[in-house]
C-alpha positions as CSV (number, residue, x, y, z in Angstrom):
1,M,36.6,70.8,-112.9
2,D,35.2,69.3,-116.0
3,L,34.1,72.1,-118.4
4,S,33.9,69.8,-121.5
5,F,30.1,69.8,-121.6
6,L,30.0,73.6,-122.4
7,D,29.2,74.7,-125.9
8,K,32.5,76.2,-127.2
9,S,30.4,79.0,-128.9
10,S,28.7,80.0,-125.7
11,A,29.6,83.4,-124.4
12,V,29.8,82.0,-120.9
13,T,32.5,79.5,-121.7
14,P,35.5,81.8,-122.0
15,L,34.5,83.7,-118.8
16,L,34.2,80.4,-116.8
17,V,37.6,79.2,-118.2
18,R,39.1,82.6,-117.4
19,L,37.8,82.6,-113.9
20,Y,38.7,79.1,-113.2
21,D,42.2,79.2,-114.8
22,N,43.2,82.6,-113.3
23,H,42.6,81.8,-109.7
24,K,42.6,78.0,-109.7
25,L,40.1,78.4,-106.8
26,D,42.9,78.9,-104.4
27,G,45.0,81.7,-105.7
28,L,43.2,84.8,-107.0
29,A,40.6,84.6,-104.2
30,K,43.3,85.1,-101.6
31,D,45.4,87.6,-103.6
32,K,45.0,91.1,-102.2
33,K,46.6,92.9,-105.1
34,P,44.3,95.4,-106.8
35,L,44.8,93.9,-110.2
36,A,43.9,90.5,-109.0
37,R,40.7,91.8,-107.3
38,A,39.8,93.7,-110.4
39,E,40.2,90.7,-112.6
40,L,38.1,88.5,-110.3
41,T,35.2,91.0,-109.8
42,S,35.1,91.8,-113.5
43,A,34.7,88.2,-114.4
44,V,32.1,87.5,-111.7
45,S,30.1,90.6,-112.7
46,E,30.0,89.6,-116.3
47,L,29.0,86.0,-115.4
48,M,26.2,87.1,-113.1
49,E,24.6,89.4,-115.7
50,M,24.5,86.9,-118.6
51,D,21.6,84.9,-119.8
52,V,22.7,81.4,-119.3
53,T,21.2,77.9,-119.5
54,P,20.2,76.1,-116.3
55,R,23.3,73.8,-116.6
56,E,25.6,76.8,-117.0
57,S,23.9,78.5,-114.1
58,E,24.6,75.5,-111.9
59,L,28.2,75.5,-112.9
60,I,28.5,79.2,-112.2
61,A,27.1,78.6,-108.7
62,D,29.6,75.8,-108.1
63,V,32.5,78.0,-109.1
64,L,31.4,81.0,-107.1
65,I,30.4,79.1,-104.0
66,E,33.9,77.6,-104.0
67,L,35.3,81.0,-104.6
68,M,33.3,82.5,-101.6
69,R,34.6,79.8,-99.3
70,Q,38.2,80.7,-100.0
71,A,38.1,84.5,-100.5
72,E,39.1,87.1,-98.0
73,T,36.2,88.8,-96.1
74,D,36.4,92.1,-98.0
75,L,36.2,90.4,-101.3
76,R,33.2,88.3,-100.1
77,Q,31.6,91.6,-99.1
78,A,32.2,93.1,-102.5
79,L,30.7,90.0,-104.2
80,S,27.8,90.0,-101.9
81,E,27.0,93.6,-102.8
82,H,26.9,92.5,-106.5
83,I,24.9,89.4,-105.9
84,S,22.3,91.3,-103.8
85,V,20.9,93.2,-106.7
86,I,20.9,90.4,-109.3
87,E,17.4,89.0,-109.7
88,N,18.4,85.8,-111.4
89,A,21.4,84.9,-109.1
90,P,21.5,81.1,-108.4
91,L,19.6,80.4,-105.1
92,R,22.4,78.1,-103.8
93,L,24.9,80.9,-104.2
94,V,22.6,83.5,-102.5
95,L,22.0,81.1,-99.6
96,Q,25.7,80.5,-99.3
97,V,26.2,84.3,-98.9
98,A,23.2,84.8,-96.7
99,N,24.6,82.3,-94.2
100,D,28.1,83.8,-94.2
101,D,29.4,86.1,-91.5
102,I,27.0,89.0,-91.0
103,E,29.3,91.6,-92.6
104,V,29.2,89.5,-95.8
105,A,25.6,88.3,-95.5
106,Q,24.0,91.8,-94.8
107,P,23.7,93.0,-98.4
108,V,21.7,90.0,-99.6
109,L,19.7,89.8,-96.4
110,K,18.6,93.4,-96.9
111,R,18.0,93.4,-100.7
112,S,18.1,90.1,-102.5
113,S,14.8,89.2,-104.2
114,V,16.0,85.7,-104.7
115,L,15.5,84.9,-101.0
116,K,11.9,83.8,-100.5
117,D,9.8,83.6,-97.3
118,L,10.9,80.1,-96.3
119,D,14.6,81.0,-96.9
120,L,14.2,84.1,-94.6
121,I,12.4,82.1,-91.9
122,Y,15.2,79.4,-92.0
123,I,17.8,82.2,-91.6
124,I,15.9,83.8,-88.7
125,K,15.6,80.5,-86.9
126,S,19.3,79.5,-87.4
127,H,21.0,82.8,-86.8
128,G,21.1,85.7,-84.3
129,P,19.9,89.3,-83.9
130,E,22.3,90.9,-86.4
131,Y,20.7,88.7,-89.1
132,W,17.2,89.5,-87.9
133,Q,17.9,93.2,-88.0
134,A,19.2,93.0,-91.6
135,I,16.0,91.1,-92.7
136,A,13.8,93.6,-90.8
137,S,15.2,96.4,-93.0
138,R,14.0,94.8,-96.3
139,K,11.6,96.9,-98.4
140,T,9.0,94.1,-98.5
141,L,8.3,91.4,-95.9
142,N,5.6,88.7,-95.8
143,D,3.3,89.0,-92.8
144,Q,4.5,85.6,-91.4
145,V,8.2,86.7,-91.6
146,M,7.4,90.0,-90.0
147,N,5.5,88.3,-87.1
148,I,8.4,85.9,-86.5
149,L,10.8,88.8,-86.4
150,A,8.6,90.6,-83.8
151,D,8.3,87.4,-81.8
152,T,12.1,87.2,-81.4
153,G,11.7,89.8,-78.6
154,D,14.9,91.5,-79.8
155,L,14.7,95.2,-79.1
156,E,17.0,96.4,-81.9
157,T,15.1,94.2,-84.4
158,G,11.9,95.8,-83.1
159,I,13.3,99.3,-83.6
160,V,14.3,98.5,-87.2
161,L,10.8,97.2,-88.0
162,A,9.2,100.2,-86.4
163,E,11.4,102.6,-88.4
164,N,10.9,100.7,-91.7
165,M,8.2,102.9,-93.3
166,N,8.2,100.7,-96.4
167,L,6.3,98.0,-94.4
168,K,2.7,98.0,-93.2
169,L,3.0,96.3,-89.8
170,T,0.6,93.5,-89.0
171,E,-1.7,93.6,-86.0
172,H,0.4,90.8,-84.4
173,T,3.6,92.7,-85.0
174,V,2.2,95.9,-83.5
175,L,1.0,94.1,-80.4
176,A,4.4,92.3,-80.0
177,L,6.4,95.5,-80.5
178,S,4.1,97.5,-78.2
179,G,4.9,95.1,-75.4
180,L,8.6,95.6,-75.9
181,A,8.1,99.4,-76.3
182,Q,6.7,99.7,-72.8
183,Q,10.3,99.0,-71.6
184,S,12.0,101.1,-74.2
185,E,11.5,104.7,-75.2
186,K,13.8,104.1,-78.1
187,L,11.3,101.7,-79.6
188,A,8.2,103.6,-78.4
189,R,9.0,106.8,-80.3
190,P,9.1,105.3,-83.8
191,L,6.2,103.0,-83.0
192,L,4.0,105.9,-82.0
193,R,4.6,107.5,-85.5
194,R,3.0,104.5,-87.2
195,E,-0.5,104.8,-88.7
196,E,-1.1,101.1,-87.8
197,M,-1.1,101.9,-84.1
198,P,-4.5,101.4,-82.4
199,S,-5.5,104.4,-80.3
200,E,-5.7,102.4,-77.0
201,I,-2.2,101.0,-77.4
202,A,-0.9,104.4,-78.5
203,S,-2.4,105.9,-75.4
204,R,-0.5,103.5,-73.1
205,L,2.7,104.2,-74.9
206,Y,2.3,107.9,-74.7
207,Q,1.8,107.5,-70.9
208,F,5.0,105.5,-70.7
209,V,7.1,107.9,-72.8
210,G,5.7,110.8,-70.7
211,Q,6.8,109.1,-67.4
212,E,10.2,108.5,-68.8
213,L,10.6,112.1,-69.9
214,K,9.3,113.4,-66.6
215,Q,11.8,111.3,-64.7
216,F,14.6,112.5,-66.9
217,I,13.6,116.2,-66.3
218,A,13.3,115.7,-62.6
219,Q,16.8,114.2,-62.5
220,N,18.5,116.6,-64.8
221,Y,16.8,120.0,-64.5
222,E,16.5,121.8,-61.1
223,V,15.2,125.1,-62.5
224,D,11.5,125.1,-63.4
225,S,11.4,121.4,-63.4
226,A,7.8,121.5,-62.1
227,V,6.7,123.7,-65.0
228,L,8.4,121.3,-67.5
229,I,6.8,118.3,-66.0
230,D,3.3,120.0,-66.1
231,A,4.0,120.7,-69.8
232,V,4.8,117.0,-70.4
233,D,1.5,116.0,-68.7
234,E,-0.5,118.4,-70.9
235,V,1.1,117.2,-74.1
236,V,0.5,113.5,-73.2
237,L,-3.1,114.3,-72.2
238,E,-3.7,116.2,-75.5
239,L,-2.3,113.4,-77.6
240,T,-4.2,110.6,-75.9
241,E,-7.6,112.1,-75.0
242,T,-10.7,111.8,-77.2
243,E,-12.0,115.3,-77.7
244,E,-15.4,116.7,-78.8
245,I,-15.8,119.7,-81.0
246,N,-16.6,122.0,-78.1
247,E,-13.5,120.9,-76.2
248,F,-10.8,122.2,-78.5
249,V,-10.3,125.4,-76.4
250,P,-6.7,125.4,-75.0
251,T,-5.6,125.6,-71.4
252,S,-4.1,128.7,-69.9
253,S,-0.6,127.1,-69.9
254,M,-1.0,126.3,-73.6
255,M,-1.8,130.0,-74.2
256,K,1.3,131.0,-72.1
257,A,3.5,128.7,-74.1
258,S,2.2,130.2,-77.4
259,A,2.8,133.7,-76.0
260,R,6.4,132.7,-75.2
261,F,6.9,131.4,-78.8
262,K,5.6,134.7,-80.1
263,E,7.8,136.8,-77.9
264,K,10.8,135.0,-79.1
265,D,9.7,135.2,-82.8
266,L,9.3,131.4,-83.0
267,L,5.6,131.3,-83.7
268,T,5.9,130.4,-87.4
269,I,3.7,128.5,-89.7
270,Q,6.2,125.7,-89.7
271,L,5.9,125.4,-85.9
272,M,2.1,125.4,-86.1
273,L,2.0,122.8,-88.9
274,G,4.3,120.6,-86.8
275,T,1.9,120.9,-83.9
276,L,-1.0,119.9,-86.1
277,R,0.8,116.9,-87.6
278,R,1.3,115.5,-84.1
279,G,-2.4,115.8,-83.5
280,Q,-2.2,118.6,-80.9
281,I,-5.3,120.5,-81.9
282,R,-5.7,122.5,-78.7
283,S,-2.1,123.6,-78.8
284,F,-2.6,124.6,-82.4
285,V,-5.6,126.7,-81.5
286,A,-3.6,128.4,-78.8
287,Q,-0.8,129.1,-81.3
288,F,-3.1,130.3,-84.1
289,A,-4.9,132.5,-81.6
290,K,-1.7,134.3,-80.7
291,F,-0.6,134.4,-84.3
292,T,-3.8,136.2,-85.4
293,D,-4.6,138.0,-82.1
294,L,-8.0,136.4,-82.0
295,E,-9.5,134.7,-79.0
296,P,-9.0,130.9,-78.8
297,E,-12.7,130.4,-78.7
298,T,-13.0,132.3,-81.9
299,I,-10.3,130.2,-83.5
300,A,-12.1,127.0,-82.3
301,E,-15.3,128.3,-83.8
302,I,-13.6,129.1,-87.1
303,L,-12.2,125.6,-87.4
304,T,-15.7,124.1,-87.0
305,Q,-17.0,125.9,-90.1
306,P,-17.6,123.4,-92.9
307,N,-17.0,126.0,-95.6
308,G,-13.6,127.0,-94.3
309,Q,-14.2,130.7,-95.0
310,G,-13.1,131.9,-91.6
311,L,-9.9,129.9,-91.9
312,A,-9.3,131.2,-95.4
313,V,-9.8,134.8,-94.3
314,A,-7.3,134.4,-91.4
315,C,-4.7,132.7,-93.6
316,K,-5.0,135.2,-96.4
317,A,-4.8,138.2,-94.0
318,F,-1.6,136.9,-92.5
319,K,0.0,135.9,-95.8
320,I,-0.1,132.2,-95.2
321,L,0.6,130.4,-98.4
322,K,-2.1,128.5,-100.2
323,A,-0.4,125.2,-99.8
324,D,-0.1,125.8,-96.0
325,F,-3.8,126.9,-95.8
326,V,-4.8,123.6,-97.5
327,T,-2.6,121.6,-95.1
328,I,-4.2,123.3,-92.1
329,Y,-7.7,122.7,-93.5
330,L,-6.9,119.0,-94.0
331,L,-5.2,118.5,-90.6
332,T,-8.1,120.2,-88.7
333,N,-10.7,118.1,-90.5
334,R,-11.6,116.1,-87.4
335,V,-12.7,119.4,-85.7
336,R,-15.2,120.1,-88.5
337,N,-16.3,116.6,-89.4
338,K,-16.0,114.6,-86.2
339,G,-13.7,112.0,-87.6
340,K,-15.4,111.7,-91.0
341,M,-13.5,111.9,-94.3
342,V,-12.8,115.3,-95.8
343,D,-15.7,116.5,-97.8
344,L,-14.2,117.4,-101.2
345,K,-17.0,119.9,-102.1
346,D,-16.4,121.8,-98.9
347,M,-12.7,121.8,-99.4
348,T,-13.1,123.0,-103.0
349,R,-15.3,125.9,-101.8
350,A,-12.8,126.8,-99.1
351,V,-9.9,126.9,-101.6
352,N,-11.9,128.9,-104.1
353,Y,-12.8,131.4,-101.4
354,F,-9.1,131.6,-100.4
355,N,-8.2,132.3,-104.1
356,R,-10.8,135.0,-104.5
357,I,-10.5,137.1,-101.4
358,E,-7.9,139.9,-101.5
359,P,-5.4,140.2,-98.7
360,D,-6.4,143.7,-97.7
361,V,-10.1,142.7,-97.6
362,A,-9.1,139.7,-95.4
363,M,-7.1,141.9,-93.1
364,N,-10.0,144.4,-92.7
365,I,-12.3,141.5,-91.7
366,M,-9.7,140.4,-89.2
367,K,-9.3,143.9,-87.7
368,S,-13.1,144.1,-87.4
369,S,-13.2,140.7,-85.6
370,I,-10.5,141.8,-83.2
371,A,-12.3,145.1,-82.6
372,D,-15.5,143.2,-81.8
373,Q,-13.6,141.1,-79.3
374,L,-12.3,144.2,-77.5
375,K,-15.8,145.7,-77.5
376,D,-17.2,142.6,-75.9
377,F,-14.3,142.7,-73.4
């Protein structure tokens, strides 16, 4: 290789000479001794991190491409890891690595910012599912690339996309993955957690997941399988139906389930917050009713109050932390505001009231409410 054009004072010159002379492009790359590997990776790392001229960059690419062709797989993997995080790595070199065996290509496919949309599309078109899955795990993806990945129809690629919360899925991608998900619960579950999911598609997927779960229960659980299947039906219905404010009163089976949680000391604020985060308002009403010993109708009425005072009293009386009170207030907003945005003024008033009211005063109010219920009964 002719290195005569290099400026002798350039910092890159001794490194290129050292790299070229030491392995002769057929020795060090195949040498499995630790010292040889250390020498090679040290030289490569130094080269890749230098500010170099375009001519020097091309020469580095030539040397390293030749090296990658001859090196053992584990060394190529190590070099790929280095190259994947270098923003100014030569494109020719990155493409060489990206089209290598998947165990070598994976780091640059997942992380390299040098690869642009057209490069990724070419790799998707010319390689198979393992390459698609690596690309699908990138932190950023152009809409076109995302759509092409979804259109491959590969289930595992779809799962990676659905689980990649760094991405905002396009409408096209959501529709394509939803079609796949109707045949796979493994894809349906992460897809249902996405904010991008339209309600009508989510409803169909919940029904699919529910059917799969009921079939599994029927096949594997003989005892109380009918009760379990009914519970699945209720959860699916609660997650998919459109409810009005006056329809947030739980069913008797929801109340029984909440009672069982309480009997087993499992009716905790963490359990109730988890129920709310899944959008199960009626189940939360049942749980909170058992938690406070108030009637579910009273809890539903409390949740509709714009000022949040009733909720503040209940939370303060039962020593629910301020942060958890705020979370409950926010997650039950659709009960109060019929789908509108949270009213900041109402929320501020609710928090201020929570801060002011003393726990003993709040508990006395609660006891009075419970007594009124018993009187009415």
